[in-house]
All heavy atoms as an XYZ file, in Angstrom:
818
protein
N       6.601      9.608    -35.210
C       5.721      8.729    -34.449
C       6.373      8.399    -33.109
O       7.567      8.018    -33.041
C       5.481      7.396    -35.235
C       4.486      6.532    -34.550
S       4.203      4.970    -35.514
C       3.214      5.598    -36.787
N       5.664      8.679    -31.996
C       6.190      8.402    -30.675
C       6.259      6.921    -30.429
O       5.628      6.112    -31.105
C       5.312      9.060    -29.599
O       4.036      8.410    -29.603
C       5.131     10.546    -29.858
N       6.924      6.565    -29.325
C       7.035      5.113    -28.930
C       5.648      4.561    -28.661
O       5.324      3.446    -28.976
C       7.975      5.009    -27.769
C       8.381      3.593    -27.509
C       9.512      3.557    -26.487
C      10.208      2.235    -26.563
N      11.447      2.171    -25.838
N       4.798      5.390    -27.955
C       3.429      4.965    -27.580
C       2.619      4.666    -28.853
O       1.875      3.729    -28.925
C       2.807      6.063    -26.734
C       1.282      5.870    -26.523
C       1.034      4.906    -25.382
C      -0.474      4.919    -25.069
N      -1.086      3.647    -25.169
N       2.777      5.560    -29.849
C       2.065      5.328    -31.083
C       2.511      4.112    -31.814
O       1.687      3.459    -32.398
C       2.228      6.601    -32.000
C       1.515      7.809    -31.480
C       1.906      9.089    -32.221
O       2.982      9.168    -32.756
O       1.057     10.036    -32.234
N       3.842      3.834    -31.760
C       4.313      2.562    -32.405
C       3.762      1.365    -31.725
O       3.361      0.408    -32.347
C       5.864      2.556    -32.309
C       6.528      3.511    -33.256
C       8.039      3.442    -33.118
C       8.716      4.478    -33.914
N      10.145      4.523    -33.712
N       3.670      1.404    -30.367
C       3.119      0.249    -29.604
C       1.643      0.101    -29.973
O       1.158     -1.038    -30.234
C       3.239      0.518    -28.069
C       2.443     -0.487    -27.270
C       4.706      0.435    -27.669
N       0.913      1.231    -30.040
C      -0.503      1.156    -30.409
C      -0.675      0.527    -31.765
O      -1.530     -0.318    -31.960
C      -1.133      2.548    -30.419
C      -1.351      3.092    -28.976
O      -1.215      2.276    -28.039
O      -1.664      4.292    -28.845
N       0.144      0.930    -32.731
C       0.071      0.354    -34.095
C       0.279     -1.108    -34.064
O      -0.436     -1.933    -34.669
C       1.104      0.989    -35.029
C       0.798      2.427    -35.410
C      -0.359      2.499    -36.393
O      -0.473      1.619    -37.281
O      -1.170      3.424    -36.230
N       1.369     -1.548    -33.326
C       1.627     -2.986    -33.252
C       0.542     -3.793    -32.571
O       0.168     -4.885    -33.022
C       3.013     -3.200    -32.533
C       4.232     -2.755    -33.309
C       5.417     -2.753    -32.387
C       4.499     -3.596    -34.504
N       0.016     -3.331    -31.474
C      -0.960     -4.072    -30.653
C      -2.305     -4.016    -31.330
O      -2.965     -5.039    -31.539
C      -1.011     -3.550    -29.238
C      -2.187     -4.193    -28.487
C       0.281     -3.841    -28.537
N      -2.804     -2.868    -31.705
C      -4.158     -2.706    -32.155
C      -4.333     -3.069    -33.677
O      -5.404     -3.308    -34.111
C      -4.660     -1.293    -31.871
C      -4.807     -1.021    -30.438
C      -4.138      0.058    -29.843
C      -5.538     -1.829    -29.604
C      -4.308      0.300    -28.488
C      -5.709     -1.579    -28.245
C      -5.022     -0.532    -27.679
N      -3.246     -3.042    -34.425
C      -3.322     -3.399    -35.858
C      -2.792     -4.831    -36.146
O      -2.644     -5.250    -37.253
C      -2.613     -2.423    -36.724
C      -3.315     -1.086    -36.818
O      -4.496     -1.055    -36.789
N      -2.584     -0.012    -36.997
N      -2.546     -5.575    -35.051
C      -2.042     -6.935    -35.177
C      -3.127     -7.845    -35.772
O      -4.302     -7.671    -35.557
C      -1.654     -7.440    -33.797
O      -1.244     -8.773    -33.885
N      -2.634     -8.780    -36.567
C      -3.556     -9.780    -37.110
C      -3.884    -10.908    -36.081
O      -4.647    -11.792    -36.421
C      -2.999    -10.400    -38.374
C      -2.956     -9.413    -39.527
O      -3.789     -8.488    -39.557
N      -2.031     -9.553    -40.415
N      -3.168    -10.829    -34.977
C      -3.326    -11.847    -33.929
C      -3.922    -11.271    -32.651
O      -3.657    -10.105    -32.340
C      -1.985    -12.494    -33.606
O      -2.075    -13.409    -32.558
N      -4.735    -12.031    -31.977
C      -5.303    -11.580    -30.701
C      -4.409    -11.925    -29.556
O      -4.761    -11.796    -28.366
C      -6.665    -12.192    -30.513
N      -3.237    -12.433    -29.837
C      -2.349    -12.974    -28.811
C      -0.928    -12.274    -28.796
O      -0.542    -11.745    -29.768
C      -2.126    -14.500    -29.020
C      -3.370    -15.181    -29.003
C      -4.042    -15.524    -30.190
C      -4.027    -15.621    -27.813
C      -5.233    -16.241    -30.213
C      -5.165    -16.317    -27.807
C      -5.763    -16.618    -28.960
O      -6.973    -17.292    -28.981
N      -0.338    -12.304    -27.582
C       1.017    -11.842    -27.465
C       1.857    -12.899    -26.792
O       1.369    -13.662    -25.926
C       1.078    -10.616    -26.517
C       0.740     -9.275    -27.108
C       0.749     -8.171    -26.030
C       1.752     -8.875    -28.187
N       3.121    -12.966    -27.160
C       4.104    -13.861    -26.523
C       4.754    -13.095    -25.423
O       4.569    -11.872    -25.275
C       5.149    -14.367    -27.477
O       5.860    -13.190    -27.991
C       4.564    -15.107    -28.668
N       5.572    -13.744    -24.594
C       6.326    -13.008    -23.553
C       7.210    -11.988    -24.214
O       7.357    -10.851    -23.671
C       7.129    -14.034    -22.732
C       7.544    -13.357    -21.455
S       8.466    -14.417    -20.285
C       7.699    -16.016    -20.451
N       7.874    -12.284    -25.281
C       8.688    -11.326    -26.011
C       7.843    -10.147    -26.476
O       8.348     -9.001    -26.440
C       9.445    -12.004    -27.195
O      10.162    -13.099    -26.688
C      10.343    -11.021    -27.924
N       6.646    -10.417    -26.992
C       5.815     -9.360    -27.434
C       5.384     -8.437    -26.277
O       5.380     -7.178    -26.463
N       5.131     -9.024    -25.147
C       4.864     -8.179    -23.903
C       6.032     -7.280    -23.608
O       5.943     -6.078    -23.391
C       4.468     -9.045    -22.753
C       3.172     -9.780    -23.008
C       4.374     -8.204    -21.414
C       2.904    -10.884    -21.978
N       7.200     -7.956    -23.651
C       8.427     -7.170    -23.290
C       8.679     -6.056    -24.337
O       8.948     -4.886    -23.929
C       9.582     -8.133    -23.343
C      10.900     -7.494    -22.954
C      11.996     -8.599    -22.917
C      13.375     -8.021    -22.932
N      14.131     -8.268    -24.111
N       8.545     -6.375    -25.602
C       8.869     -5.347    -26.650
C       7.767     -4.277    -26.826
O       8.006     -3.142    -26.843
C       9.134     -6.055    -27.967
C      10.413     -6.928    -27.928
O      11.222     -6.723    -27.026
O      10.545     -7.794    -28.823
N       6.513     -4.783    -27.053
C       5.448     -3.907    -27.331
C       5.017     -3.033    -26.134
O       4.659     -1.917    -26.260
C       4.185     -4.679    -27.812
C       4.433     -5.462    -29.073
C       3.696     -6.545    -29.362
C       5.451     -5.087    -29.986
C       3.870     -7.289    -30.516
C       5.655     -5.737    -31.181
C       4.849     -6.908    -31.434
N       5.044     -3.659    -24.940
C       4.644     -2.949    -23.775
C       5.799     -2.255    -23.038
O       5.651     -1.692    -21.938
C       3.911     -3.885    -22.788
C       2.701     -4.586    -23.349
S       1.426     -3.368    -23.711
C       0.146     -4.406    -24.129
N       7.007     -2.363    -23.621
C       8.194     -1.725    -23.043
C       8.477     -2.133    -21.654
O       8.578     -1.281    -20.757
C       8.112     -0.174    -23.195
C       9.440      0.494    -23.079
O      10.460     -0.107    -23.313
N       9.445      1.733    -22.603
N       8.473     -3.419    -21.392
C       8.788     -3.956    -20.034
C      10.103     -4.646    -20.003
O      10.598     -5.144    -21.032
C       7.582     -4.933    -19.704
C       6.211     -4.395    -19.665
C       6.017     -3.342    -18.571
C       4.637     -2.777    -18.548
N       4.487     -1.706    -17.561
N      10.619     -4.836    -18.767
C      11.845     -5.665    -18.636
C      11.481     -7.095    -18.740
O      10.314     -7.518    -18.713
C      12.468     -5.384    -17.233
O      11.557     -5.902    -16.228
C      12.787     -3.938    -17.009
N      12.458     -7.945    -18.850
C      12.255     -9.405    -18.975
C      11.502     -9.933    -17.736
O      10.557    -10.682    -17.862
C      13.578    -10.156    -19.159
C      13.414    -11.619    -19.346
C      12.723    -12.021    -20.585
O      12.864    -11.363    -21.640
N      11.971    -13.136    -20.599
N      11.906     -9.491    -16.559
C      11.260     -9.889    -15.345
C       9.827     -9.468    -15.262
O       8.952    -10.250    -14.890
C      12.055     -9.369    -14.110
O      13.402     -9.780    -14.220
C      11.464     -9.874    -12.814
N       9.578     -8.223    -15.693
C       8.179     -7.681    -15.619
C       7.359     -8.481    -16.644
O       6.174     -8.870    -16.345
C       8.137     -6.213    -16.038
C       8.710     -5.326    -14.988
C       8.885     -3.901    -15.435
O       9.153     -3.666    -16.655
O       8.713     -2.938    -14.600
N       7.923     -8.757    -17.807
C       7.173     -9.483    -18.827
C       6.835    -10.926    -18.368
O       5.732    -11.423    -18.597
C       8.005     -9.571    -20.138
N       7.751    -11.540    -17.643
C       7.530    -12.915    -17.105
C       6.427    -12.852    -16.071
O       5.566    -13.763    -16.050
C       8.799    -13.464    -16.530
C       9.882    -13.838    -17.493
C      11.244    -14.156    -16.911
O      11.407    -14.114    -15.642
O      12.153    -14.453    -17.701
N       6.437    -11.885    -15.238
C       5.355    -11.797    -14.200
C       4.004    -11.528    -14.849
O       3.023    -12.135    -14.473
C       5.711    -10.644    -13.208
C       6.840    -10.958    -12.296
C       7.131     -9.843    -11.358
C       8.275    -10.205    -10.426
N       8.650     -9.026     -9.555
N       3.968    -10.608    -15.797
C       2.672    -10.319    -16.539
C       2.216    -11.604    -17.261
O       1.009    -11.907    -17.164
C       2.917     -9.208    -17.560
C       3.161     -7.860    -16.692
C       1.670     -9.039    -18.450
C       3.616     -6.711    -17.610
N       3.098    -12.253    -17.889
C       2.737    -13.528    -18.667
C       2.167    -14.531    -17.709
O       1.217    -15.163    -17.972
C       3.983    -14.064    -19.429
C       3.674    -15.168    -20.330
C       3.199    -14.923    -21.632
C       3.780    -16.525    -19.881
C       2.881    -16.038    -22.484
C       3.516    -17.540    -20.784
C       3.068    -17.311    -22.067
N       2.878    -14.721    -16.550
C       2.460    -15.729    -15.607
C       1.047    -15.363    -14.989
O       0.210    -16.268    -14.843
C       3.460    -15.833    -14.438
N       0.850    -14.074    -14.757
C      -0.493    -13.638    -14.223
C      -1.535    -13.918    -15.303
O      -2.646    -14.342    -14.990
C      -0.441    -12.224    -13.871
N      -1.246    -13.659    -16.557
C      -2.180    -13.878    -17.681
C      -2.545    -15.324    -17.762
O      -3.724    -15.685    -17.937
C      -1.604    -13.339    -19.026
S      -1.504    -11.577    -19.139
N      -1.543    -16.165    -17.687
C      -1.780    -17.666    -17.802
C      -2.662    -18.121    -16.638
O      -3.493    -18.972    -16.789
C      -0.418    -18.420    -17.778
C       0.193    -18.464    -19.129
C      -0.700    -19.193    -20.077
C      -0.125    -19.399    -21.458
N      -1.044    -20.030    -22.397
N      -2.429    -17.517    -15.448
C      -3.217    -17.932    -14.240
C      -4.671    -17.515    -14.482
O      -5.580    -18.254    -14.193
C      -2.640    -17.199    -13.000
C      -3.299    -17.635    -11.734
C      -2.748    -16.964    -10.523
C      -1.476    -17.655    -10.113
N      -0.937    -17.040     -8.818
N      -4.912    -16.310    -15.005
C      -6.269    -15.908    -15.284
C      -6.944    -16.742    -16.333
O      -8.110    -17.202    -16.176
C      -6.305    -14.405    -15.782
C      -5.975    -13.467    -14.588
C      -7.662    -14.015    -16.378
C      -5.756    -12.022    -14.954
N      -6.225    -17.033    -17.407
C      -6.762    -17.913    -18.449
C      -7.038    -19.328    -17.899
O      -8.044    -19.962    -18.242
C      -5.725    -18.047    -19.621
C      -5.690    -16.803    -20.477
C      -4.815    -16.961    -21.681
O      -4.183    -18.029    -21.856
O      -4.715    -15.988    -22.450
N      -6.188    -19.799    -16.997
C      -6.390    -21.151    -16.374
C      -7.689    -21.146    -15.579
O      -8.493    -22.113    -15.712
C      -5.183    -21.508    -15.515
C      -5.363    -22.863    -14.850
C      -4.294    -23.113    -13.865
C      -4.353    -24.446    -13.133
N      -5.667    -24.809    -12.655
N      -7.861    -20.155    -14.728
C      -9.113    -20.107    -13.952
C     -10.362    -20.037    -14.769
O     -11.314    -20.747    -14.537
C      -9.035    -18.864    -12.979
C     -10.377    -18.614    -12.301
C      -7.919    -19.057    -11.951
N     -10.350    -19.186    -15.832
C     -11.479    -19.074    -16.710
C     -11.785    -20.372    -17.450
O     -12.902    -20.824    -17.550
C     -11.261    -17.947    -17.707
C     -11.300    -16.529    -17.079
O     -11.765    -16.442    -15.901
O     -10.870    -15.579    -17.698
N     -10.681    -20.930    -17.942
C     -10.848    -22.172    -18.707
C     -11.297    -23.357    -17.865
O     -12.131    -24.202    -18.256
C      -9.533    -22.488    -19.373
N     -10.716    -23.459    -16.654
C     -11.089    -24.555    -15.775
C     -12.527    -24.521    -15.382
O     -13.198    -25.527    -15.270
C     -10.194    -24.538    -14.506
C      -8.884    -25.177    -14.704
O      -8.690    -25.952    -15.719
O      -7.946    -24.998    -13.889
N     -13.115    -23.336    -15.239
C     -14.568    -23.228    -14.919
C     -15.380    -23.781    -16.069
O     -16.353    -24.560    -15.851
C     -14.950    -21.737    -14.772
C     -14.482    -21.155    -13.504
C     -14.909    -19.669    -13.487
C     -14.289    -18.929    -12.266
N     -14.576    -17.477    -12.379
N     -14.961    -23.560    -17.298
C     -15.698    -24.019    -18.488
C     -15.437    -25.559    -18.721
O     -16.317    -26.204    -19.204
C     -15.291    -23.232    -19.717
C     -15.684    -21.759    -19.646
C     -15.146    -20.980    -20.783
C     -15.485    -19.457    -20.555
N     -14.793    -18.623    -21.559
N     -14.263    -25.999    -18.456
C     -13.877    -27.352    -18.806
C     -14.273    -28.376    -17.668
O     -14.368    -29.534    -18.025
C     -12.364    -27.459    -19.060
C     -11.818    -26.726    -20.239
C     -10.323    -26.710    -20.230
C     -12.360    -27.367    -21.531
N     -14.568    -27.859    -16.570
C     -14.858    -28.739    -15.394
C     -16.044    -29.674    -15.673
O     -15.970    -30.877    -15.378
C     -15.175    -27.875    -14.130
C     -15.334    -28.677    -12.920
C     -15.539    -27.761    -11.700
C     -15.583    -28.565    -10.451
N     -15.763    -27.691     -9.281
N     -17.025    -29.146    -16.359
C     -18.223    -30.022    -16.634
C     -17.875    -31.171    -17.579
O     -18.683    -32.124    -17.725
C     -19.362    -29.133    -17.191
C     -19.140    -28.482    -18.486
C     -20.364    -27.620    -18.824
C     -20.047    -26.670    -20.011
N     -21.112    -25.817    -20.287
N     -16.782    -31.081    -18.314
C     -16.360    -32.121    -19.240
C     -15.288    -33.059    -18.637
O     -14.803    -33.922    -19.265
C     -15.853    -31.547    -20.543
C     -16.846    -30.685    -21.248
C     -16.680    -29.305    -21.329
C     -17.945    -31.258    -21.883
C     -17.595    -28.497    -21.949
C     -18.864    -30.483    -22.540
C     -18.711    -29.103    -22.562
O     -19.605    -28.305    -23.229
N     -14.912    -32.738    -17.377
C     -13.911    -33.545    -16.729
C     -12.537    -33.286    -17.252
O     -11.641    -34.142    -17.131
N     -12.268    -32.114    -17.800
C     -11.008    -31.772    -18.366
C     -10.358    -30.594    -17.562
O     -11.055    -29.962    -16.805
C     -11.147    -31.383    -19.819
C     -11.753    -32.393    -20.769
C     -12.049    -31.736    -22.118
C     -10.803    -33.516    -20.950
N      -9.068    -30.427    -17.804
C      -8.393    -29.253    -17.120
C      -7.635    -28.478    -18.141
O      -7.265    -28.997    -19.247
C      -7.492    -29.737    -16.014
O      -6.327    -30.378    -16.556
N      -7.299    -27.268    -17.788
C      -6.549    -26.327    -18.650
C      -5.190    -26.893    -19.082
O      -4.742    -26.747    -20.212
C      -6.449    -25.004    -18.001
C      -5.741    -23.965    -18.819
C      -6.365    -23.368    -19.868
C      -4.472    -23.530    -18.417
C      -5.673    -22.379    -20.624
C      -3.866    -22.543    -19.144
C      -4.426    -21.954    -20.253
O      -3.804    -21.022    -20.995
N      -4.590    -27.487    -18.027
C      -3.153    -27.997    -18.323
C      -3.193    -29.031    -19.446
O      -2.285    -29.146    -20.225
C      -2.574    -28.691    -17.072
C      -2.078    -27.675    -15.975
C      -3.261    -27.210    -15.098
O      -4.383    -27.834    -15.128
O      -3.055    -26.255    -14.394
N      -4.250    -29.844    -19.522
C      -4.343    -30.861    -20.554
C      -4.593    -30.266    -21.939
O      -4.242    -30.869    -22.937
C      -5.514    -31.814    -20.253
C      -5.344    -32.627    -18.954
C      -6.596    -33.363    -18.587
O      -7.688    -32.788    -18.783
O      -6.418    -34.444    -18.074
N      -5.259    -29.090    -21.973
C      -5.730    -28.562    -23.220
C      -5.101    -27.189    -23.579
O      -5.663    -26.549    -24.472
C      -7.215    -28.438    -23.253
C      -7.976    -29.760    -23.094
C      -9.449    -29.489    -22.891
C      -7.769    -30.604    -24.279
N      -4.078    -26.788    -22.903
C      -3.444    -25.471    -23.185
C      -2.833    -25.512    -24.577
O      -1.687    -25.945    -24.770
C      -2.435    -25.098    -22.162
C      -1.873    -23.650    -22.399
O      -2.396    -22.945    -23.257
O      -0.970    -23.240    -21.656
N      -3.567    -25.035    -25.603
C      -3.113    -25.108    -26.939
C      -2.186    -23.902    -27.325
O      -1.646    -23.852    -28.437
C      -4.280    -25.226    -27.980
C      -5.244    -23.978    -27.822
C      -5.065    -26.536    -27.821
C      -6.324    -23.951    -28.873
N      -2.093    -22.951    -26.435
C      -1.205    -21.808    -26.640
C      -0.302    -21.583    -25.472
O      -0.319    -20.582    -24.792
C      -2.042    -20.487    -26.851
C      -3.013    -20.537    -27.959
C      -3.832    -19.198    -27.993
N      -4.205    -18.688    -26.674
C      -5.244    -19.006    -26.021
N      -6.111    -19.847    -26.460
N      -5.515    -18.478    -24.814
N       0.644    -22.519    -25.212
C       1.476    -22.446    -24.066
C       2.386    -21.248    -24.033
O       2.851    -20.793    -23.002
C       2.257    -23.753    -24.023
C       2.205    -24.243    -25.473
C       0.918    -23.710    -26.011
N       2.675    -20.665    -25.256
C       3.627    -19.534    -25.314
C       2.935    -18.195    -25.630
O       3.587    -17.233    -25.873
C       4.690    -19.779    -26.362
O       4.060    -19.957    -27.628
C       5.490    -20.986    -26.034
N       1.577    -18.210    -25.613
C       0.836    -17.002    -25.932
C      -0.314    -16.802    -24.930
O      -0.832    -17.652    -24.436
C       0.236    -17.130    -27.375
C       1.286    -17.241    -28.458
C       0.627    -17.427    -29.804
C       1.676    -17.493    -30.903
N       1.034    -17.595    -32.187
N      -0.619    -15.453    -24.844
C      -1.797    -15.052    -24.044
C      -2.612    -14.020    -24.835
O      -2.086    -13.305    -25.677
C      -1.380    -14.519    -22.685
C      -0.770    -15.516    -21.768
C      -0.378    -13.302    -22.797
N      -3.860    -13.892    -24.478
C      -4.675    -12.910    -25.145
C      -4.248    -11.457    -24.788
O      -3.930    -11.197    -23.660
C      -6.157    -13.058    -24.698
C      -6.927    -14.230    -25.274
C      -8.254    -14.437    -24.459
C      -7.279    -13.988    -26.720
N      -4.256    -10.643    -25.809
C      -3.910     -9.239    -25.635
C      -4.812     -8.572    -24.578
O      -4.362     -7.869    -23.727
C      -3.932     -8.484    -26.952
C      -2.826     -8.939    -27.851
C      -3.836     -6.975    -26.732
C      -2.916     -8.400    -29.289
N      -6.105     -8.967    -24.617
C      -7.060     -8.311    -23.726
C      -6.687     -8.787    -22.254
O      -6.958     -7.997    -21.309
C      -8.480     -8.754    -24.046
O      -8.633    -10.119    -24.092
N      -6.177     -9.953    -22.048
C      -5.803    -10.408    -20.701
C      -4.591     -9.616    -20.262
O      -4.477     -9.299    -19.051
C      -5.505    -11.943    -20.691
O      -6.602    -12.642    -21.262
C      -5.251    -12.482    -19.301
N      -3.662     -9.339    -21.130
C      -2.424     -8.521    -20.768
C      -2.962     -7.171    -20.291
O      -2.453     -6.675    -19.287
C      -1.492     -8.407    -21.983
C      -0.355     -7.401    -21.616
C      -0.946     -9.734    -22.370
N      -3.872     -6.568    -21.031
C      -4.399     -5.280    -20.604
C      -5.081     -5.375    -19.228
O      -4.929     -4.489    -18.389
C      -5.392     -4.746    -21.663
C      -4.703     -4.021    -22.753
C      -4.040     -4.684    -23.749
C      -4.744     -2.617    -22.873
C      -3.445     -3.983    -24.816
C      -4.170     -1.945    -23.838
C      -3.483     -2.667    -24.847
N      -5.824     -6.458    -18.974
C      -6.514     -6.641    -17.689
C      -5.468     -6.738    -16.586
O      -5.648     -6.050    -15.527
C      -7.320     -7.924    -17.764
C      -8.109     -8.154    -16.517
C      -8.762     -9.554    -16.487
C      -9.915     -9.667    -17.506
N     -10.624    -10.909    -17.406
N      -4.414     -7.473    -16.787
C      -3.376     -7.563    -15.744
C      -2.654     -6.239    -15.492
O      -2.313     -5.911    -14.370
C      -2.337     -8.669    -16.190
C      -1.046     -8.606    -15.323
C      -2.942    -10.009    -16.141
N      -2.568     -5.483    -16.576
C      -1.930     -4.110    -16.360
C      -2.874     -3.068    -15.825
O      -2.587     -1.868    -15.706
C      -1.349     -3.596    -17.743
C      -0.179     -4.476    -18.289
C       0.209     -3.976    -19.650
C       0.982     -4.382    -17.292
N      -4.168     -3.480    -15.601
C      -5.135     -2.573    -15.001
C      -5.759     -1.648    -16.090
O      -6.180     -0.544    -15.762
N      -5.799     -2.076    -17.321
C      -6.270     -1.247    -18.393
C      -7.460     -1.973    -19.060
O      -7.542     -3.179    -18.986
C      -5.162     -1.006    -19.415
C      -3.958     -0.311    -18.849
S      -2.524     -0.411    -19.990
C      -3.001      0.686    -21.237
N      -8.336     -1.181    -19.632
C      -9.464     -1.759    -20.360
C      -9.141     -1.789    -21.813
O      -8.995     -0.776    -22.515
C     -10.722     -0.871    -20.086
C     -11.973     -1.426    -20.700
O     -11.917     -1.825    -21.899
N     -13.047     -1.374    -19.952
N      -9.077     -3.035    -22.392
C      -8.618     -3.181    -23.818
C      -9.622     -2.443    -24.776
O      -9.164     -1.729    -25.623
C      -8.600     -4.667    -24.141
C      -8.253     -4.891    -25.596
C      -6.946     -4.677    -26.043
C      -9.214     -5.299    -26.508
C      -6.646     -4.909    -27.378
C      -8.862     -5.562    -27.858
C      -7.627     -5.360    -28.265
O      -7.290     -5.572    -29.587
N     -10.914     -2.596    -24.542
C     -11.870     -1.981    -25.484
C     -11.818     -0.487    -25.396
O     -11.856      0.177    -26.439
C     -13.279     -2.479    -25.183
C     -13.526     -3.949    -25.591
C     -14.944     -4.419    -25.367
C     -15.084     -5.844    -25.788
N     -16.464     -6.308    -25.535
N     -11.613      0.059    -24.223
C     -11.489      1.491    -24.030
C     -10.263      2.034    -24.761
O     -10.297      2.969    -25.546
C     -11.457      1.854    -22.574
C     -11.173      3.344    -22.366
C     -12.171      4.297    -22.452
C      -9.913      3.761    -21.969
C     -11.912      5.626    -22.253
C      -9.654      5.095    -21.736
C     -10.688      6.036    -21.847
N      -9.134      1.300    -24.557
C      -7.849      1.708    -25.206
C      -7.916      1.583    -26.768
O      -7.463      2.404    -27.462
C      -6.705      0.894    -24.696
C      -6.366      1.141    -23.218
C      -5.921      2.593    -22.933
O      -5.355      3.225    -23.808
O      -6.137      3.042    -21.785
N      -8.601      0.544    -27.185
C      -8.807      0.336    -28.652
C      -9.627      1.484    -29.241
O      -9.272      2.026    -30.296
C      -9.470     -0.998    -28.924
C      -9.799     -1.329    -30.425
C      -8.467     -1.303    -31.236
C     -10.491     -2.666    -30.474
N     -10.667      1.813    -28.614
C     -11.552      2.928    -29.051
C     -10.805      4.295    -29.047
O     -10.948      5.068    -29.982
C     -12.837      3.036    -28.234
C     -13.784      1.944    -28.544
O     -13.815      1.404    -29.645
N     -14.629      1.555    -27.622
N     -10.016      4.483    -27.999
C      -9.230      5.688    -27.885
C      -8.166      5.764    -29.041
O      -7.959      6.820    -29.662
C      -8.537      5.739    -26.561
C      -8.140      7.143    -26.099
C      -7.846      7.208    -24.660
N      -6.473      6.628    -24.494
C      -5.751      6.733    -23.412
N      -6.306      7.235    -22.357
N      -4.563      6.266    -23.371
N      -7.588      4.601    -29.309
C      -6.616      4.527    -30.426
C      -7.308      4.834    -31.743
O      -6.765      5.628    -32.507
C      -6.009      3.116    -30.472
C      -5.314      2.850    -31.763
C      -4.045      3.398    -32.077
C      -5.919      2.030    -32.714
C      -3.474      3.165    -33.279
C      -5.299      1.745    -33.906
C      -4.079      2.311    -34.212
O      -3.406      2.025    -35.386
N      -8.506      4.292    -31.967
C      -9.242      4.571    -33.216
C      -9.569      6.039    -33.347
O      -9.491      6.592    -34.458
C     -10.498      3.697    -33.296
C     -10.221      2.229    -33.550
C     -11.479      1.455    -33.563
C     -11.214     -0.018    -33.858
N     -12.415     -0.867    -33.781
N      -9.983      6.675    -32.209
C     -10.311      8.075    -32.267
C      -9.117      8.914    -32.560
O      -9.203      9.913    -33.406
C     -10.948      8.466    -30.934
C     -12.337      8.004    -30.698
C     -12.887      8.383    -29.359
O     -12.161      8.729    -28.430
N     -14.196      8.268    -29.162
N      -7.942      8.601    -31.939
C      -6.752      9.373    -32.216
C      -6.337      9.224    -33.663
O      -5.963     10.198    -34.330
C      -5.581      8.831    -31.330
C      -5.438      9.510    -30.001
C      -4.099      9.243    -29.354
N      -3.634      7.888    -29.468
C      -3.772      6.943    -28.551
N      -4.455      7.174    -27.464
N      -3.307      5.707    -28.787
N      -6.479      8.022    -34.196
C      -6.077      7.738    -35.614
C      -7.019      8.548    -36.535
O      -6.560      9.087    -37.520
C      -6.140      6.321    -35.843
C      -5.532      5.906    -37.149
C      -5.285      4.414    -37.311
C      -4.606      4.184    -38.594
N      -3.947      2.945    -38.608
N      -8.319      8.555    -36.204
C      -9.325      9.243    -36.990
C      -9.027     10.787    -36.979
O      -9.058     11.432    -38.044
C     -10.665      9.053    -36.418
C     -11.769      8.737    -37.394
C     -13.094      8.421    -36.677
O     -13.701      9.310    -36.081
O     -13.488      7.233    -36.763
N      -8.669     11.315    -35.847
C      -8.382     12.749    -35.704
C      -7.128     13.101    -36.440
O      -7.023     14.171    -36.969
C      -8.230     13.157    -34.205
C      -9.578     13.114    -33.489
O     -10.643     13.114    -34.121
N      -9.527     12.990    -32.177
N      -6.111     12.189    -36.468
C      -4.891     12.455    -37.221
C      -5.073     12.421    -38.672
O      -4.410     13.130    -39.429
C      -3.790     11.484    -36.759
C      -3.307     11.779    -35.286
O      -3.498     12.866    -34.798
N      -2.678     10.754    -34.708
N      -5.983     11.550    -39.154
C      -6.243     11.447    -40.571
C      -7.257     12.493    -41.059
O      -7.294     12.730    -42.255
C      -6.786     10.074    -40.942
C      -5.762      8.979    -40.695
O      -4.540      9.286    -40.803
N      -6.174      7.753    -40.485
N      -8.027     13.037    -40.190
C      -9.103     13.974    -40.557
C      -8.577     15.332    -40.587
O      -8.475     16.184    -41.383
């Protein structure tokens, strides 16, 4: 199994929809600095999205960030310029072809 295949297994077969900074570093094979930048960019995207939804209730993301150490896997893919659903489908097809 190649390193890419191991990453795919970990990310796409995970029971969680979230990654930590360590997960980004390990699973996506990034340096600590790269992982920190990706994590910060993900948090910024999540904040913008959440603030839009919470504004009508007079709340902010900072007050309600229930996952301060985690970000959505799909957001990580977005920051990396990748389409999560496309990559997931490609992974499923590869797995199907390998099993078939």
